N, C-alpha and C positions, 0 to 999 in steps of 0.2 A: 260508824267509822268504816265498816266494810263497804257500805254503799258509796261513801266518799272515795274509797280506794278505787272502785271500778269507774267512777266518773273521771278521776284523775288519769286512770289508765287509758281511757278513750281520748282524753284531751292530749295526752302525750303522743298518742298515735296520730292524731290529726295534725299536730305541730310537725311531727316527723314526716308525715306525708306531704305537707306543704313545702317543707324545706327541700324535700327530695326533687321537687320540680325545678330547682335551680340549675340542674345540669341536664343536658340532653339525654333522652333515653334511646339506647340502641335496641332495635327490634329485630328478632330472628324468627322468620316465618318457616314453619315446618315444611311447607310446600316447596320452599327454596332448597330444602335438603333432600328432596325426592319423594316426600309423602304424596300419595295419590288422592286420598280421601274419597275413594269410591266404595268403601264399605266391604271390600272383598280382598284387596291386596294388603299384605302385612306391611304396615307403616312403622313398625317398631324401630328399626335402625335409623330412620330419618329423625325420629324424635330423640334418639340417643345422641346423634351427631349434633342436632340443634341445641340440646341441653348442654353439651360439652362447651359449645361456644358461648352460650348464655352465662354459664357458671364461671367461665374464664374471662369474661369481658372485662376490659380495663376501665370502663366508665362506672360511675357511681350507681347508675340505674340501667337495668336491662329487662327486655320483655321477650317472652316466648309466646308467639302468636299461633293459635290454633283456629284457623279462619272459619267463618260461617258458611253454611250451605254445603258442608262436606262431612263425611262420616269416616273416621279413621279407625281401622282395626289394629288393635295393639295386643301383643303378647305381654306377659309380666315384664316390667321394667322399673329401674331405680333412678330417681332424680336425686343425686347425692351431692352433698357439699363437703366441706365448706366452700363457699363461692366468693369471688372477688367483689361483685357489686354489693353495695349496702342494701339495695332493694331489688328484688327480682319479682316481676309481675308475670304471671301465667294468665294470658287472656284467652279463656276457653269460650269461643263463640260458636264453634261447631259441635259435633258429637264425637265422643270416643267410645268405642265398643270393645268388649272382651270377646275372645273366641267363643263361638256358640256351643261347640262340642267339648265335653270334658277331656276326651282323649288327645286333643291337639294343643292343650295348654303346655307351654314350655317354661317351667319355673326356673328362676335363677339359682335357687338353693333350696334347702329343706323347709325354709319358712314360706308359708303359703300367702303371698301377697300378689296383688295385681299391679297397682301403682303405689310406689312408696317414695315419699319425700323425707330425706334424712339429713341431719347435721347442717341445717340451713337456718340462717338468721335473716329476717327481713323478707318474708315471702308473702306475696299477695296473689290469690287465685280468685278470678271473677270472670264475668263476661256473658252470662245468660245462657251458656251452652249446656250440654247434657253428658252425663257419665252413665253408661249402660253396661252393667256387669253381666248381663245375659245369664242369670243364675239358675234359670228353671231346670236346666239339665243336671244341676248339682243337688237340688233340694231333696229328691227322693231316692237317689241312687248312690250317694257317697256319704260316708261317715262324716259328721260335722267337723271333727278334728282335722280332716283333710281338705276341707273347703277353704278357698282363699277369701281374704278380706279384700274389698275393692280398693279403698283409698286409705293409706296408712301414713301417719306423720310420726316420725321417730326422732327424738333428740333435736327438736326444732324450737326456735325462739322468735317471738314477734311475727306471728303468722295471722293473716286475715283470709278467711274463706267466705265468699258471699256470692249471691245471685247466680246460683247454678241449680240444675235439676239432676237428681241422682236416683237411679232406679235399679231394682232387681239384682242386687249383689248376691253372689253365691253364699256369702256369710254376712257378717256385719258390714255395713256400708262404709262407715268412717271409723277409724281407730286412731286414738291420740295416746301416744306412749312417750313418757319422759320428755314432755314439752313444757315450756314456760311462756306465758303470755300469748294466748291464742284466742282469736275471736271468730265465731261462726254466726252468720246472719243471712236472712233472706234466701234460705235454701229450701228446696222441696225434695224430700226423700220418700220414695214410694216403692212398695213391694206387696204382693198379695197377702192377705191376712193369714192364709194357710202356709205361707213360705216359712220354713223353720230357721230359727237362729239368725234372722235377718235384722239384727239390731240397727237402729239408725246411727247413733253415735256412742262409741265406747271410749271411756277415759280411764287411764291408769298411770300412776306414777307421775302425775303432772300437776301444775299449779297455775293460778291466775288465768282461768279459762272462763270465757264469756260467750254464752250461746243464747241467741235471742231472735225473735221475729221470724220464726220458721214453722213449717208444717212437716210432720213426720208421720207416715202411715206405713207400717211394716207388720211383719209377723212375729216380732219379739219386742224387747224394750225399745221405746223411742230414744231414751238416753239411759245409759248405764254408767255408774260411777264406781270405779274399782279401787283396789288398795293403793296407797301411796299418793292419794289425790287430796288437794286442799285448795281453798279459795276458788270455788266455782260459783258463778252467778248464771242462773238460767231464768229467762223471762220471756213471756209472750210466745209460748210454744203451743201449737195445736197438735195434739197427739191422738191418733186413733185411725184405724185399728192398731192393735199392738198390746204390749204388756205394761204400758205406763212409763213413769220415770223411776228408776231404781237406784238406791244405794246398795251396791253389791251385785252378786253375792260375795261375801267376805269370809275369810277364814278356812277355805277349803284345804284339806290335807294338812291341818295344823298350822296354816299360814298365820303369821303375825301381821294382821291387816290394820292399816291406819288411814282413816278418812276423817276430815274435819273442815269446818267453815264452808258449808254448802248452803246456798240460798236459792230456793225455787219459788218463783212468784208469778202471778198473773198468767197461769197456764190453764188450758182447757183440754179435758180428756173426754173423748166421745166413743162409746162402745168398746172401751179397752177392758182387758181382763183385770188389770189393777190400775189404780190411780198413782198415788205417791207411796213408795214402798221402801222399807229397809229390810234387807234379808242377809242373814249370816248363818254359817255352818257351826253346829256344835263341834267342839274339838279345836276350834280356832282360838287365836289370841289377838290382843290389840284392842282397838276401839273405833267406834263411829260416833262422833260427837259434834256439837255445835252445828246442828242442821235445822234449817227453817223452811217451812212450807207455808206460803201466804197467798191469799186471793186465788184460790183454786176452785175451778168450776168442773163438776163431773156430770156427765150426761149418759145415763144407762151403763155405768161402769159396774162390773161385777163386784169388785172389792175396792172401794175408793181409797180407804186409808188402812195400811197394813204394816205392822212390824212383825217380822218372823225371825226370832233369834234362834230358831231351831229349824231353819230352812231345809237342811238335810244333815245327816249324821254320818261321820266317818266311821266311828266305832261306838257301839252302844255304851261301852264303859267310860268313854271320855266325859269328863265333868267340866271342862273349861268351855268358855264361849267368848266371842268378841263382845266387849262391853259397849252398850248403847246408852248414851246419855245426852242431855241437853237437846232434845228434839222437840220442836214446837210446830203446832198446826194452828193457823189463824185464818178465819174467814174461808172455810171450806164448805161449799154448798152445791146442791144438785140432787141427782137421783142415782140409785143403784139398781142393777138388774137382778140382784139376788137378795136374800134376807139380810146379808151382812154389809153394813155400812162401815164399821170400824172393827178391826181385829188387831189387838196388841197381844201377841203370843211370845212371851219372854221366857227365857230359861229359868226354872225355879231356883237353881243354885247361884245364878249371877244376877238375873233380873235386869230391867231397864229403869233408869232413874232420870229424874228431872224432865219428865214428859209434860208438856204444856199443851192443852187443847182449849181453844177459845173461839167462840162464835162458829160452831159447827152445826150445820143444818142439812141433813141428808135423809131423804125418804125414798121409799121404793117407787118404781116408775108408775105404778097405779095409784100413788098417793098414800098408800098405807104406811104404817110405821116400820122402819127398818130396825135391825138389832145391832148391838155392839157387844163384843166379847173382850175380856181382858184377863191376862194371867201374868202375875209377877211383875207388874209395872207400877212405878211410883210417880206421882205427879199430881197435877190439878186439871180440873175440867170446869170451864166457865161457859155458860150459855151453850150447852151441848145437847143436840138432838140427833141421834139418841144419846142418852146418858151412858158414859163409859164406867162400868161398875167398880173397878178397882182404883180409880183416880178420885182424889178428894174434890168435892164440889166446892168451888170458890164462890163465896158470896161477898160482893163489895160492901164496904161499910156505908 
């Protein structure tokens, strides 16, 4: 049913896109508003003025054109709705770059964002261009809490992001917060392996998210799924370097975290520190449940499969934990760069339940046998190499 849901979601978007062609699209070129595109002059105000006209257009469809063969230097700015057109297309053909020096950034408020789209319904971003966060100056000199996110979507609905290149964010590259019905495809996100906290895509408080057919190479999680998120479909992702695809971390500072209906399939992890991971803090509450990992390939991954229900501890005396249940791993194969292929580390007081592992085959890179460890997890293991010791071995009749 969930697979059918996402097929129907794509079908509805195709129909909507087709019908939107019935009316003429108004195009607003940022160059017409005074943007120079020379890579040195601040073009922020030209973009602000162009967006005001795009958002206020009286036609059903409007387009913001960021033309090819130009480099636009932008300070932090907000593309805010709600807008009049049913569909707004941002055609990013050229390159947008952030300020290179930390000291010259001009933040709009205390929230650290570079480009933010908020309160918009029917947004399409595409064009083959590039977003360059120029984050190197931030990585080693500024506390992570003060580093800006490059591209932020807040309270948006029916968003499509495709066919762009995104590199070197000061912090996470793309943040999705309180959104519904968002699709990301055909993007390439890249930052150096040693760049800290440069997640590819972070999702929180959102639902009906479809991410597919993309390459993510960063210094942190390729994709991180955080509290309040449900109905996420991730497929055909090439991840590495980085920290893999993570559910969490959840439950920090006693948070009541809730994540469910997550489907990750046909993904390849190369040289990452983790593959597919669920991580929660002791002292938290809530749940992470109905999570499926299928058709996963790991190549030289340090820890390919990991559940850590004790990711970190707020207070040693805390006995609560985020409940982890109905997590399945099917057809996970490849090599690990350490001795540990599978680690299920669950809280002894709460435990992990309904864990299903089927057709697991992970060996060390040199071909020798890898290990699996398991604490306080309940479930079944069928055709597992290595054997996961605390799961019941399933034998077909």
